Backbone bond lengths (Angstrom), bond angles and torsions (degrees), N, CA, C in turn:
res aa  C-N    CA-C-N  psi(-1)  N-CA   C-N-CA  omega(-1)  CA-C   N-CA-C  phi
1 M - - - 1.344 - - 1.519 110.98 -
2 S 1.332 119.78 141.46 1.456 126.46 -172.73 1.634 102.12 -71.87
3 I 1.354 111.30 164.05 1.511 114.33 179.79 1.595 101.22 -74.01
4 K 1.185 119.50 -40.77 1.518 117.39 177.29 1.500 114.01 -48.70
5 A 1.286 112.01 -52.99 1.462 122.38 179.23 1.606 112.46 -58.35
6 Q 1.320 117.39 -36.48 1.404 122.96 -179.80 1.590 109.10 -69.28
7 I 1.400 110.16 -43.72 1.477 112.80 -178.55 1.540 111.68 -63.93
8 E 1.398 111.44 -44.21 1.519 116.84 -177.97 1.650 106.83 -64.57
9 S 1.273 120.36 -38.38 1.546 121.02 176.51 1.448 110.56 -62.54
10 L 1.242 119.45 -53.02 1.538 126.32 -173.77 1.550 103.57 -58.26
11 L 1.219 124.98 -51.67 1.383 128.13 -172.29 1.592 110.09 -76.39
12 Q 1.329 120.24 -29.23 1.421 116.58 170.68 1.595 113.07 -69.73
13 D 1.269 111.58 -35.39 1.508 116.23 -178.21 1.532 110.06 -75.01
14 G 1.307 117.70 -32.84 1.479 119.96 -172.73 1.536 114.04 -90.43
15 L 1.399 115.85 -33.74 1.446 116.74 -175.31 1.519 111.01 -120.18
16 H 1.242 127.13 -16.37 1.468 133.16 175.56 1.606 99.94 57.34
17 P 1.230 119.69 56.35 1.483 122.22 178.77 1.431 117.24 -58.17
18 E 1.403 119.96 153.14 1.454 120.83 171.79 1.526 113.70 -81.23
19 Q 1.412 108.91 -21.57 1.382 116.04 178.05 1.553 111.39 -150.94
20 I 1.342 118.00 141.15 1.478 121.67 -175.61 1.500 106.73 -149.99
21 E 1.299 114.67 134.25 1.463 121.37 172.87 1.511 107.73 -141.07
22 V 1.235 113.16 127.12 1.556 118.91 179.18 1.533 104.73 -115.65
23 I 1.279 117.14 123.42 1.385 124.55 -169.81 1.640 108.98 -119.43
24 N 1.282 116.53 118.10 1.570 121.78 175.62 1.548 103.96 -77.68
25 E 1.338 115.58 115.99 1.501 124.80 175.90 1.494 110.63 -110.36
26 S 1.308 120.90 14.25 1.434 122.65 -174.92 1.558 109.91 -63.38
27 H 1.236 118.56 -31.61 1.498 119.06 -175.00 1.610 106.38 -67.00
28 Q 1.294 121.18 -25.46 1.426 125.98 -176.31 1.584 109.81 -71.37
29 H 1.241 117.44 -17.29 1.359 123.69 -174.61 1.534 120.35 -107.79
30 A 1.433 109.56 11.89 1.423 119.66 177.06 1.507 113.12 -55.59
31 G 1.316 124.63 131.84 1.407 124.96 -178.45 1.516 120.61 85.55
32 H 1.389 113.18 -6.83 1.444 117.22 -176.88 1.500 109.41 -68.69
33 Q 1.358 121.99 -31.84 1.346 130.03 177.37 1.511 107.46 -118.46
34 P 1.298 119.46 154.53 1.387 124.14 170.15 1.529 116.29 -60.08
35 G 1.219 119.27 122.78 1.433 120.91 -175.96 1.599 120.20 91.07
36 F 1.297 116.36 -11.10 1.359 122.76 -173.61 1.575 109.86 -92.75
37 D 1.259 113.14 117.83 1.504 118.55 -172.48 1.594 109.14 -101.44
38 G 1.287 120.95 -3.25 1.387 120.19 -172.37 1.494 122.89 89.81
39 A 1.326 112.41 4.38 1.450 119.36 -178.28 1.529 108.29 -82.74
40 G 1.244 117.56 160.61 1.505 122.02 171.57 1.532 114.70 90.72
41 E 1.206 117.34 -163.16 1.449 122.71 177.29 1.550 114.89 -126.68
42 T 1.342 114.26 74.82 1.489 122.52 -174.51 1.464 112.32 -105.07
43 H 1.322 112.81 -24.30 1.544 115.52 -174.14 1.539 108.40 -126.83
44 M 1.254 122.30 106.32 1.451 124.05 -175.42 1.551 110.76 -122.89
45 R 1.390 108.79 147.12 1.488 118.97 177.70 1.562 106.77 -117.20
46 V 1.444 116.14 131.08 1.361 121.97 172.62 1.462 109.70 -107.25
47 R 1.422 118.96 131.21 1.388 124.32 165.84 1.501 111.07 -118.52
48 I 1.306 114.35 116.77 1.511 117.29 -169.44 1.478 115.67 -137.66
49 V 1.401 120.67 138.49 1.445 121.37 176.68 1.366 102.79 -121.82
50 A 1.314 121.67 125.35 1.407 133.02 -178.47 1.554 116.13 -140.76
51 A 1.187 120.12 133.81 1.552 124.90 174.57 1.491 108.48 -52.30
52 Q 1.300 126.91 -39.87 1.364 127.97 -174.12 1.525 113.38 -60.86
53 F 1.323 116.58 -19.53 1.442 121.70 -178.00 1.614 110.94 -83.43
54 G 1.140 118.26 -2.47 1.425 124.44 -177.16 1.581 106.61 -65.92
55 G 1.288 123.07 126.78 1.424 123.92 179.56 1.582 111.68 76.25
56 M 1.241 118.73 3.73 1.536 118.86 176.31 1.575 105.65 -98.91
57 S 1.370 108.18 147.83 1.483 116.85 169.49 1.539 114.21 -67.18
58 R 1.265 114.72 172.38 1.537 114.68 174.03 1.554 108.28 -69.18
59 L 1.126 123.41 -35.02 1.567 127.27 178.19 1.513 109.74 -68.10
60 Q 1.317 118.41 -40.77 1.420 118.15 176.96 1.399 112.49 -69.08
61 R 1.314 119.12 -35.21 1.556 121.76 171.72 1.426 113.19 -62.11
62 H 1.271 121.79 -43.39 1.411 126.70 -175.58 1.513 106.42 -71.35
63 R 1.341 121.15 -42.14 1.441 118.85 175.83 1.497 113.35 -60.80
64 A 1.421 118.81 -39.02 1.433 125.34 -177.19 1.492 105.73 -59.44
65 V 1.408 119.39 -49.38 1.345 120.79 -178.17 1.563 114.94 -67.65
66 N 1.318 116.74 -44.14 1.380 122.21 173.99 1.532 113.77 -59.01
67 D 1.287 122.55 -37.28 1.472 126.03 172.42 1.592 110.03 -59.26
68 L 1.267 114.38 -48.36 1.612 121.25 178.91 1.414 107.50 -60.79
69 L 1.289 120.20 -41.19 1.528 123.95 -171.25 1.548 113.40 -90.44
70 K 1.294 119.87 4.67 1.408 124.55 -174.18 1.505 113.12 -48.44
71 P 1.420 120.14 -43.66 1.376 123.73 -177.65 1.544 108.23 -59.93
72 V 1.296 116.15 -39.99 1.527 122.17 -175.74 1.533 109.95 -70.35
73 L 1.322 113.11 -44.90 1.439 118.69 177.08 1.582 113.57 -64.77
74 D 1.384 114.93 -40.04 1.508 118.27 179.61 1.523 109.39 -69.95
75 A 1.453 119.11 -19.57 1.429 116.57 -178.64 1.577 112.94 -87.09
76 G 1.468 112.14 -1.51 1.521 110.49 172.74 1.441 111.92 126.38
77 L 1.396 124.69 1.36 1.474 122.64 178.93 1.650 105.02 -64.00
78 H 1.312 108.73 127.81 1.478 120.39 -166.50 1.557 108.01 -81.25
79 A 1.413 116.41 -40.82 1.505 115.24 -174.00 1.548 104.90 -152.61
80 L 1.386 112.51 137.00 1.488 122.67 175.43 1.462 108.72 -128.51
81 A 1.346 112.53 125.88 1.502 117.84 175.09 1.637 107.00 -104.68
82 I 1.353 118.47 128.60 1.353 114.65 -176.85 1.546 112.91 -123.68
83 E 1.348 113.77 130.61 1.459 123.13 179.70 1.521 109.67 -124.47
84 A 1.351 106.28 95.20 1.361 113.46 -173.55 1.618 120.45 -111.06
85 A 1.259 121.25 136.01 1.441 119.93 -174.66 1.478 110.77 -139.95
86 A 1.308 118.06 164.00 1.464 125.20 175.49 1.499 102.56 -97.82
87 P 1.388 121.87 153.40 1.353 123.45 174.39 1.695 115.34 -55.92
88 G 1.346 107.24 127.23 1.501 112.13 176.60 1.586 109.90 97.52
89 E 1.242 113.49 -6.69 1.593 115.07 -178.92 1.567 105.36 -82.24
90 P 1.311 111.90 151.51 1.513 114.24 178.39 1.549 105.22 -78.29
91 R 1.409 109.56 142.01 1.566 112.18 178.64 1.606 104.42 -145.81
92 R 1.289 111.51 156.97 1.487 120.25 -177.34 1.490 115.14 -82.24
93 W 1.299 118.02 -2.57 1.468 121.33 -175.61 1.435 113.71 -120.36
């Protein structure tokens, strides 16, 4: 299973989001480290809208997502950007 699919599955099961988008941004980081060509799934962005985020601070939302994705992070995911919102909140994406 791809890292993208693992992230989607863990977040679907844990938060039952209204909307989720997992974006592989690894190609944007080619050349940032010696020998890294941007291939693979090392840098991911998650955009997620879930009712559970209502009343939570940005930090609490990020912790909730990180807790659910701990297996993926422990397996070596290098970077994770999180854009989390509750339903009806304004967002830039």
